[in-house]
Residue frames relative to the residue before (quaternion, step in Angstrom):
aa qw qx qy qz dx dy dz
M 1.0000 0.0000 0.0000 0.0000 0.00 0.00 0.00
E 0.5072 -0.6595 0.4683 0.2973 3.54 -1.01 0.86
K 0.5563 -0.6089 0.4521 0.3396 3.56 -1.11 0.64
S 0.4295 -0.7072 0.4986 0.2583 3.57 -0.85 0.95
N 0.5292 -0.5876 0.4975 0.3567 3.49 -1.26 0.47
G 0.5859 -0.5657 0.4369 0.3818 3.56 -1.22 0.41
L 0.5297 -0.5968 0.5036 0.3311 3.50 -1.38 0.34
L 0.2278 -0.7221 0.6299 0.1729 3.54 -1.11 0.72
I 0.0976 -0.7997 0.5923 0.0069 3.56 -0.47 1.25
V 0.0984 -0.8024 0.5883 0.0169 3.55 -0.70 1.13
L 0.0651 -0.8209 0.5666 -0.0297 3.50 -0.46 1.29
S 0.1959 0.7869 -0.5675 0.1427 3.56 -0.66 1.04
G 0.1696 0.7638 -0.6091 0.1299 3.54 -1.33 0.10
P 0.7535 -0.4021 0.2737 0.4424 3.59 -1.23 0.04
S 0.5586 -0.5787 0.4597 0.3765 3.59 -1.09 0.57
G 0.7755 0.3109 -0.2304 0.4989 3.55 -0.76 1.01
A 0.5135 0.6580 -0.4221 0.3539 3.54 1.27 -0.08
G 0.5144 -0.6651 0.3858 0.3797 3.59 1.29 -0.31
K 0.2934 0.7814 -0.5065 0.2163 3.60 1.14 0.47
G 0.6398 0.5464 -0.3194 0.4361 3.52 1.05 -0.78
T 0.6546 0.5148 -0.2888 0.4723 3.52 1.04 -0.89
I 0.6446 0.5020 -0.3141 0.4836 3.59 1.05 -0.86
C 0.6393 0.5315 -0.3269 0.4495 3.58 0.94 -0.85
H 0.6708 0.5023 -0.3048 0.4526 3.64 0.84 -0.95
E 0.6865 0.4794 -0.2951 0.4602 3.58 0.93 -0.86
L 0.5937 0.5483 -0.3551 0.4700 3.59 1.11 -0.63
L 0.6797 0.4999 -0.2809 0.4574 3.53 0.90 -0.97
R 0.6191 0.5437 -0.3348 0.4571 3.55 1.12 -0.60
Q 0.7164 0.4359 -0.2285 0.4945 3.52 1.08 -0.90
L 0.7706 0.2104 -0.1222 0.5890 3.61 1.09 -0.62
P 0.1337 -0.8512 0.5032 0.0661 3.63 0.32 1.20
D 0.6063 0.5584 -0.3841 0.4160 3.68 1.18 -0.28
V 0.5716 0.5478 -0.4018 0.4602 3.58 1.27 -0.20
K 0.2892 -0.7744 0.5442 0.1433 3.57 -0.91 0.96
Y 0.3125 -0.7363 0.5714 0.1835 3.58 -0.95 0.92
S 0.2996 -0.7343 0.5871 0.1625 3.51 -0.90 1.06
V 0.2780 -0.7681 0.5598 0.1390 3.57 -0.58 1.21
S 0.2881 -0.7668 0.5540 0.1489 3.52 -0.79 1.10
A 0.3640 -0.6702 0.5877 0.2701 3.53 -1.37 0.27
T 0.0119 0.8050 -0.5921 0.0360 3.56 -1.08 0.75
T 0.3882 -0.7047 0.5429 0.2407 3.54 -1.26 0.41
R 0.5050 0.6395 -0.4445 0.3720 3.63 1.22 -0.05
N 0.5761 -0.5935 0.4360 0.3546 3.56 -1.22 0.52
P 0.5139 -0.6454 0.4570 0.3324 3.61 -0.99 0.71
R 0.4381 -0.6387 0.5577 0.2985 3.51 -1.24 0.62
P 0.7310 -0.4709 0.2547 0.4232 3.61 -1.18 0.49
S 0.7569 0.4006 -0.2217 0.4663 3.61 0.91 -0.88
E 0.5914 0.6196 -0.3676 0.3623 3.62 1.21 -0.23
V 0.2284 -0.7751 0.5819 0.0924 3.51 -1.15 0.83
D 0.5144 -0.6450 0.4772 0.3028 3.59 -0.93 0.90
G 0.7953 0.2604 -0.1966 0.5109 3.62 -0.85 0.89
V 0.7133 0.3865 -0.2677 0.5197 3.59 1.20 -0.25
D 0.7649 0.2914 -0.1579 0.5523 3.57 0.82 -1.03
Y 0.7625 -0.0947 0.1016 0.6320 3.48 1.04 -0.94
F 0.3649 -0.6012 0.6272 0.3346 3.52 -1.39 0.01
F 0.1942 -0.8082 0.5490 0.0876 3.57 -0.32 1.25
R 0.0309 0.8231 -0.5613 0.0805 3.55 -0.57 1.19
T 0.5251 -0.5884 0.4893 0.3723 3.61 -1.19 0.42
R 0.6561 -0.4812 0.3828 0.4375 3.60 -1.27 0.22
E 0.6458 0.5271 -0.3271 0.4450 3.60 0.98 -0.81
E 0.6584 0.4924 -0.3176 0.4725 3.59 0.94 -0.83
F 0.6602 0.5086 -0.3193 0.4511 3.56 0.94 -0.79
Q 0.6494 0.5123 -0.3165 0.4644 3.58 0.95 -0.82
S 0.6072 0.5321 -0.3497 0.4753 3.60 1.12 -0.56
M 0.6464 0.5266 -0.3137 0.4544 3.56 1.04 -0.76
I 0.6185 0.5309 -0.3177 0.4844 3.52 1.16 -0.74
Q 0.6756 0.5097 -0.2763 0.4554 3.61 0.86 -0.97
N 0.7375 0.4034 -0.2379 0.4865 3.55 1.06 -0.73
D 0.4366 -0.7306 0.4285 0.3034 3.57 1.34 0.29
E 0.3379 0.7614 -0.4817 0.2721 3.60 0.95 0.89
L 0.6826 0.4908 -0.2675 0.4707 3.57 1.30 -0.12
L 0.4504 -0.6810 0.5119 0.2670 3.54 -1.01 0.87
E 0.7503 -0.1166 0.0677 0.6472 3.51 1.17 -0.65
W 0.0052 0.7768 -0.6288 -0.0338 3.55 -1.31 0.33
A 0.0490 -0.7883 0.6133 -0.0019 3.47 -1.24 0.53
E 0.3181 -0.7004 0.5946 0.2340 3.54 -1.27 0.37
F 0.0426 0.8119 -0.5715 0.1112 3.58 -0.66 1.11
C 0.8340 -0.0817 -0.0051 0.5457 3.55 -0.69 1.19
E 0.7114 -0.5071 0.2305 0.4285 3.50 0.89 1.18
N 0.6705 0.4134 -0.3327 0.5185 3.59 1.13 0.50
Y 0.4275 -0.6731 0.5425 0.2646 3.59 -1.22 0.59
Y 0.0379 -0.7422 0.6685 0.0293 3.51 -1.30 0.69
G 0.1401 0.8115 -0.5594 0.0944 3.60 -1.00 0.70
T 0.3620 -0.7296 0.5443 0.2009 3.57 -1.30 0.42
P 0.4020 -0.7022 0.5356 0.2417 3.56 -0.67 1.15
Q 0.4567 -0.7673 0.4058 0.1952 3.55 -0.80 1.14
F 0.6778 0.5685 -0.3195 0.3394 3.54 0.71 -1.02
A 0.6994 0.4847 -0.2871 0.4399 3.59 0.80 -1.05
V 0.6246 0.5404 -0.3510 0.4413 3.60 1.02 -0.73
E 0.7047 0.4619 -0.2819 0.4589 3.58 0.72 -1.02
Q 0.6216 0.5444 -0.3494 0.4418 3.58 0.97 -0.74
S 0.6700 0.5063 -0.2931 0.4571 3.59 0.89 -0.95
L 0.6477 0.5217 -0.3231 0.4515 3.62 0.88 -0.93
Q 0.6835 0.5010 -0.2930 0.4427 3.56 0.88 -0.94
A 0.6616 0.4903 -0.2868 0.4895 3.55 1.25 -0.56
G 0.5812 -0.6137 0.3772 0.3786 3.55 1.26 0.08
I 0.5189 0.6293 -0.4092 0.4090 3.60 1.28 0.24
D 0.4123 -0.6818 0.5498 0.2509 3.57 -1.01 0.93
V 0.1200 -0.7888 0.6017 0.0361 3.51 -1.01 0.89
I 0.1402 -0.7751 0.6104 0.0834 3.60 -0.94 0.87
L 0.1423 -0.7644 0.6268 0.0517 3.48 -1.00 1.00
E 0.1404 -0.7528 0.6374 0.0853 3.54 -0.96 0.90
I 0.1772 0.8288 -0.4945 0.1929 3.59 0.00 1.33
E 0.6041 -0.5388 0.4389 0.3900 3.53 -1.32 0.25
I 0.6787 -0.5383 0.3267 0.3779 3.53 -1.25 0.48
Q 0.6107 0.5495 -0.3601 0.4421 3.60 0.98 -0.73
G 0.6701 0.4845 -0.2877 0.4832 3.55 0.96 -0.86
A 0.6198 0.5425 -0.3481 0.4477 3.63 0.97 -0.80
L 0.6806 0.4755 -0.3175 0.4581 3.60 0.86 -0.81
Q 0.5984 0.5266 -0.3695 0.4776 3.65 1.10 -0.47
I 0.6407 0.5175 -0.3204 0.4680 3.58 0.97 -0.90
K 0.6194 0.5837 -0.3398 0.4003 3.59 0.94 -0.86
K 0.6579 0.5197 -0.2969 0.4571 3.53 1.04 -0.87
R 0.7398 0.4016 -0.2204 0.4927 3.61 1.04 -0.77
F 0.7739 0.1915 -0.0993 0.5955 3.59 1.15 -0.55
P 0.0737 -0.8421 0.5329 0.0390 3.67 0.43 1.11
H 0.6807 0.4787 -0.2981 0.4675 3.61 1.16 -0.44
G 0.4160 0.6904 -0.4863 0.3374 3.55 1.24 0.30
V 0.4473 -0.6691 0.5279 0.2712 3.56 -1.31 0.31
F 0.1153 -0.8386 0.5322 0.0147 3.60 -0.25 1.26
V 0.0200 -0.8163 0.5739 -0.0625 3.58 -0.53 1.23
F 0.1888 -0.7909 0.5791 0.0595 3.54 -0.81 1.12
V 0.1801 -0.7944 0.5753 0.0750 3.60 -0.66 1.13
V 0.0225 -0.8096 0.5863 -0.0169 3.58 -0.79 0.99
P 0.4663 -0.6567 0.5023 0.3146 3.61 -1.11 0.58
P 0.6635 -0.5150 0.3518 0.4132 3.58 -1.19 0.35
S 0.7897 -0.0812 0.0819 0.6026 3.56 1.19 -0.69
L 0.6056 -0.5479 0.3986 0.4174 3.64 -1.16 0.29
S 0.6090 0.5509 -0.3685 0.4358 3.62 1.05 -0.60
V 0.6395 0.4973 -0.3166 0.4935 3.61 1.08 -0.74
L 0.6075 0.5488 -0.3465 0.4578 3.60 1.08 -0.70
S 0.6607 0.5154 -0.2995 0.4563 3.54 0.90 -0.97
E 0.6368 0.5317 -0.3135 0.4620 3.58 1.01 -0.88
R 0.6828 0.4963 -0.3010 0.4437 3.58 0.90 -0.91
I 0.6673 0.4875 -0.3148 0.4669 3.57 0.96 -0.81
H 0.6417 0.5130 -0.3417 0.4564 3.62 0.99 -0.68
K 0.6372 0.5587 -0.3303 0.4155 3.58 1.03 -0.80
R 0.5366 0.6141 -0.4089 0.4096 3.62 1.18 -0.49
G 0.1512 -0.8350 0.5078 0.1487 3.55 0.94 -0.89
T 0.5459 0.6484 -0.3716 0.3788 3.50 1.24 0.50
E 0.7504 0.3514 -0.1776 0.5309 3.58 1.28 -0.23
S 0.5589 -0.6065 0.4604 0.3284 3.57 -1.24 0.57
E 0.6566 -0.5058 0.3793 0.4113 3.52 -1.29 0.33
D 0.6326 0.5383 -0.3391 0.4418 3.59 1.03 -0.67
V 0.6704 0.4809 -0.2926 0.4834 3.55 0.99 -0.83
I 0.6169 0.5384 -0.3365 0.4651 3.60 1.08 -0.70
R 0.6401 0.5250 -0.3169 0.4628 3.56 0.99 -0.90
K 0.6609 0.4876 -0.3206 0.4719 3.62 0.94 -0.83
R 0.6500 0.5148 -0.3351 0.4474 3.60 0.95 -0.78
L 0.6505 0.4994 -0.3274 0.4693 3.65 1.01 -0.70
E 0.6168 0.5358 -0.3324 0.4711 3.57 1.06 -0.76
T 0.6576 0.5072 -0.2935 0.4734 3.56 1.00 -0.95
A 0.6390 0.5504 -0.3209 0.4310 3.56 0.94 -0.91
T 0.6212 0.5509 -0.3216 0.4552 3.56 1.00 -0.88
R 0.6843 0.4621 -0.2857 0.4864 3.57 0.93 -0.88
E 0.6663 0.5472 -0.3085 0.4018 3.57 0.94 -0.91
L 0.5612 0.6304 -0.3760 0.3825 3.57 1.14 -0.61
S 0.6118 0.5786 -0.3422 0.4170 3.59 1.19 -0.55
Y 0.6283 0.5756 -0.3204 0.4139 3.56 1.28 -0.37
V 0.3988 0.7610 -0.4490 0.2457 3.56 1.31 -0.14
T 0.6488 0.5338 -0.3366 0.4253 3.64 1.05 -0.60
E 0.5813 0.5791 -0.3789 0.4281 3.58 1.26 -0.11
Y 0.6511 0.5320 -0.2743 0.4668 3.55 1.36 -0.29
D 0.5351 -0.6167 0.4715 0.3332 3.56 -1.31 0.36
Y 0.8090 0.0832 -0.0005 0.5819 3.60 1.00 -0.75
V 0.1604 -0.7531 0.6281 0.1124 3.54 -1.30 0.48
I 0.1153 -0.7751 0.6201 0.0385 3.57 -1.03 0.94
V 0.2610 -0.7333 0.6084 0.1546 3.55 -0.80 1.05
N 0.2207 -0.8085 0.5343 0.1105 3.59 -0.47 1.14
D 0.1134 0.7930 -0.5862 0.1212 3.59 0.21 1.30
E 0.7732 0.0746 -0.0440 0.6282 3.61 1.12 -0.73
L 0.5210 -0.6917 0.4021 0.2972 3.57 -0.69 1.09
D 0.6607 0.5283 -0.3120 0.4325 3.60 0.81 -0.94
K 0.6803 0.4778 -0.2863 0.4764 3.53 0.92 -0.92
A 0.6404 0.5197 -0.3325 0.4575 3.61 0.97 -0.83
V 0.6568 0.4927 -0.3226 0.4710 3.66 0.93 -0.79
D 0.6316 0.5297 -0.3336 0.4574 3.59 0.97 -0.83
K 0.6303 0.5308 -0.3290 0.4611 3.60 1.00 -0.83
L 0.6702 0.4982 -0.3010 0.4606 3.55 0.92 -0.91
K 0.6461 0.5183 -0.3237 0.4574 3.60 0.98 -0.79
N 0.6393 0.5270 -0.3060 0.4689 3.56 1.10 -0.82
I 0.6126 0.5340 -0.3449 0.4696 3.59 1.08 -0.68
L 0.6529 0.5230 -0.3089 0.4526 3.58 0.93 -0.78
V 0.6255 0.5396 -0.3067 0.4728 3.53 1.03 -0.88
A 0.6657 0.5152 -0.2798 0.4617 3.57 0.92 -1.06
E 0.6772 0.5078 -0.2882 0.4478 3.56 0.90 -0.97
K 0.6443 0.5166 -0.3172 0.4661 3.59 1.02 -0.70
C 0.6838 0.4694 -0.2833 0.4815 3.59 1.19 -0.45
R 0.4313 0.7050 -0.4668 0.3148 3.62 1.16 -0.04
V 0.5224 -0.6641 0.4502 0.2889 3.55 -0.86 0.97
K 0.6552 0.5403 -0.3100 0.4275 3.54 0.98 -0.82
R 0.6740 0.4630 -0.2962 0.4936 3.57 1.21 -0.46
K 0.7658 0.2605 -0.1554 0.5670 3.63 1.24 -0.37
P 0.1132 -0.8348 0.5362 0.0522 3.63 0.08 1.21
Y 0.0343 -0.8355 0.5483 -0.0103 3.53 0.41 1.24
D 0.3137 -0.7111 0.5969 0.1991 3.51 -1.20 0.63
F 0.1129 -0.8380 0.5320 0.0439 3.63 -0.35 1.19
Q 0.3174 0.7522 -0.5197 0.2516 3.60 1.20 0.36
G 0.8040 0.2773 -0.2041 0.4847 3.56 -0.95 0.82
V 0.5286 0.6209 -0.4248 0.3932 3.58 1.24 -0.02
């Protein structure tokens, strides 16, 4: 039997829902899964490293990537661009490597049109009050930006029906376990493994 392509796992949800934390913990526990580093025009947070957390680019550089069709998807969110470089993702999938993308909802919907067999997972906080608390704890954004993020989060929750799975991130360990179980289930799908049972 031919080797199966890798799974494309798309993880998104409102800002502050904890999708980044879930993604990092999953990668720690499953080192064979590859993280797709996104490009963005937003300023790096104090702990973030260029090329590891994001590829930090100027608006001009990002617009050039759009024009040259170098992005699998891209979106503008809170006055910044975000996007997924295309070549590395497709190369990994063809090699049978699972790839996880942590992207905004606009980008996830673009990916869904191009990769309908991807695994789309929506991460939500236990409540909007918890979401507000998490964003405030970051201490990296002004009250005006936080207000806009919370307004955006409220709208984004309506997109949950576009996804295959939803994970309520109330406890990190439980949320990561749920994501791992989703990956196990997806790899067992008959449509992903066209076994020939003749002669059994």
